N, C-alpha and C positions, 0 to 999 in steps of 0.2 A: 606470454604473459609480460605485463607492464608493472611499474609500481605507479602508485598515486599518493601524493603527500596531502593529508586532511588534517585541518587544527579545529577542534571541537573544545569550548571551554578552556582554551590555554593548553591543552593537550593535543601533541601532534601524533597523528596515527600515520605508519606507512602501509598503504593496502597493496597487495599483489592483485592485480585486475585481470580477468581474461579478455583479451584484447577483442574476442570474437562476440562478446556480448554487450550489446549498446547499453549504455548506461552515462547519465548526466550527472557525474559525481559531484560538480560543484553545485548543482541543485539539490543533491541529498546534503551535501555538507552544510549548505546554507539553511535548509530546511531544519536539519537536526540542531544546528547552533540555534536558530530561533526559536525552536522547541524548548530547548534547553534555558535560553535566556528567559522566555515567558513562564515557565514551569518555575525558575528560580525566583522570580519577582511575585508571581501570583501567590506561591507558598511560603516566602519568606526562608528559603533555604539556603546556607552557605555550603554544605557539604556536596562537594561534586560528585561522590559516589552515588548519594540519595537522589540528587537531580538526575543523574545518568539513568538510575533504575527508573525513577518516576516518567522519565522520557521514554524509555523501552517500553514499559507498560502502556504507555498513552499510545505509542504508535502501534503497538501489538492490536491494541483495543481498535484503533482506527482500521487497521487490517482486517480484523475479524468483523467488522460493521460492513465494510466493502466487501469481502467475501460472501456475506449473508445477503447482501442486496444484490449481488451478481449472481447468486443460486436462485434467488426470488425470481429476478428478471429471466433468467434462463429457462425455469420452471414455466412462467407465463408464456413465454415464447413457444415452449414446446406444446403447451396446452394450446394455444391458439392455432399452430401448425398443424397439431393432429385434428384440430376441429376442421380447418379448412380441407384437409385430406379427406376427411369423412363426407363433406360436402360434395367435393368434386367425386368420390367414389361414388355417391347417392345419385348425383347429377348424370353420371355416365350410365349407371343402371336404368334410369329412367328415360334416357334418350333412346 
């Protein structure tokens, strides 16, 4: 485990990071900081706790949408694969 210092909205966080897990923490830090700034400006909020909660909800919503899209894509590929397998089985029976 190693430590990573992150600063978001003026608050410094010290994270313990598993060295075996690949992660681009600088990109994560920038993404969260940019999201907080954008939400602060769009909603005219000064309270950092409210901005943090809004940021967490926004990112969670993005995650859920991506998971749903991934599941839909996976289901589509499974359907197509099953159709191809069925066609191949039929072709083998007919030959």
